[in-house]
C-alpha positions in Angstrom: 8.4 10.0 -17.9 7.2 12.3 -15.2 8.4 11.4 -11.6 4.9 11.6 -10.1 3.7 9.1 -12.7 6.5 6.7 -11.8 5.7 7.1 -8.1 2.0 6.3 -8.7 2.8 3.2 -10.7 5.2 2.0 -8.0 2.5 2.6 -5.3 0.0 0.6 -7.3 2.5 -2.2 -7.6 3.0 -2.2 -3.8 -0.8 -2.4 -3.3 -1.1 -5.3 -5.7 1.7 -7.2 -4.1 0.4 -6.6 -0.6 -3.1 -7.7 -1.5 -1.7 -10.9 -3.1 0.4 -11.6 0.0 -2.6 -10.9 2.3 -4.9 -13.2 0.4 -2.4 -16.1 0.0 -2.7 -19.3 2.0 0.8 -18.9 3.4 1.2 -16.3 6.1 4.2 -14.1 6.2 6.4 -13.3 9.2 5.4 -9.7 9.6 1.7 -10.4 9.5 2.0 -13.3 11.9 4.0 -11.1 14.4 1.4 -8.3 14.1 -1.4 -10.7 14.8 0.4 -12.0 17.9 1.1 -8.6 19.3 -2.1 -6.8 18.4 -4.6 -9.7 18.1 -6.1 -11.1 14.9 -8.5 -8.3 14.0 -6.3 -5.3 15.0 -3.2 -6.9 13.5 -5.0 -7.5 10.1 -6.4 -3.9 10.2 -3.0 -2.4 10.9 -1.4 -4.5 8.2 -4.2 -3.6 5.7 -3.9 0.2 6.5 -0.1 0.3 6.4 0.5 -1.9 3.4 -2.6 -1.4 1.2 -4.6 1.8 2.0 -1.6 4.1 2.5 0.2 3.1 -0.8 -3.2 3.2 -2.6 -3.8 6.8 -1.4 -0.3 7.8 -2.4 -0.8 6.2 -5.9 -4.0 8.2 -6.3 -2.3 11.4 -5.1 0.7 11.1 -7.4 -1.4 10.0 -10.4 -3.5 13.1 -10.0 -0.4 15.3 -9.7 1.1 13.8 -12.8 -2.1 14.3 -14.8 -2.6 17.9 -13.7 1.1 18.7 -13.8 1.0 20.6 -10.5 4.3 21.4 -8.9 3.1 22.6 -5.5 2.5 20.2 -2.6 
């Protein structure tokens, strides 16, 4: 299996787990701490960007690289 494809599958897994954790009724320690420090809206935004958007972009990037077979970054 190509390494970029494995990276993209792992990034999709991270996105799914983060979304499930974000939408659950039980809040996790990191999210609670971010909301205390940054406020509710900004804490949720930072958590969403760092744990969902960034891995999703990496998943798309590595999936495209594995499909095209490009070697250059």
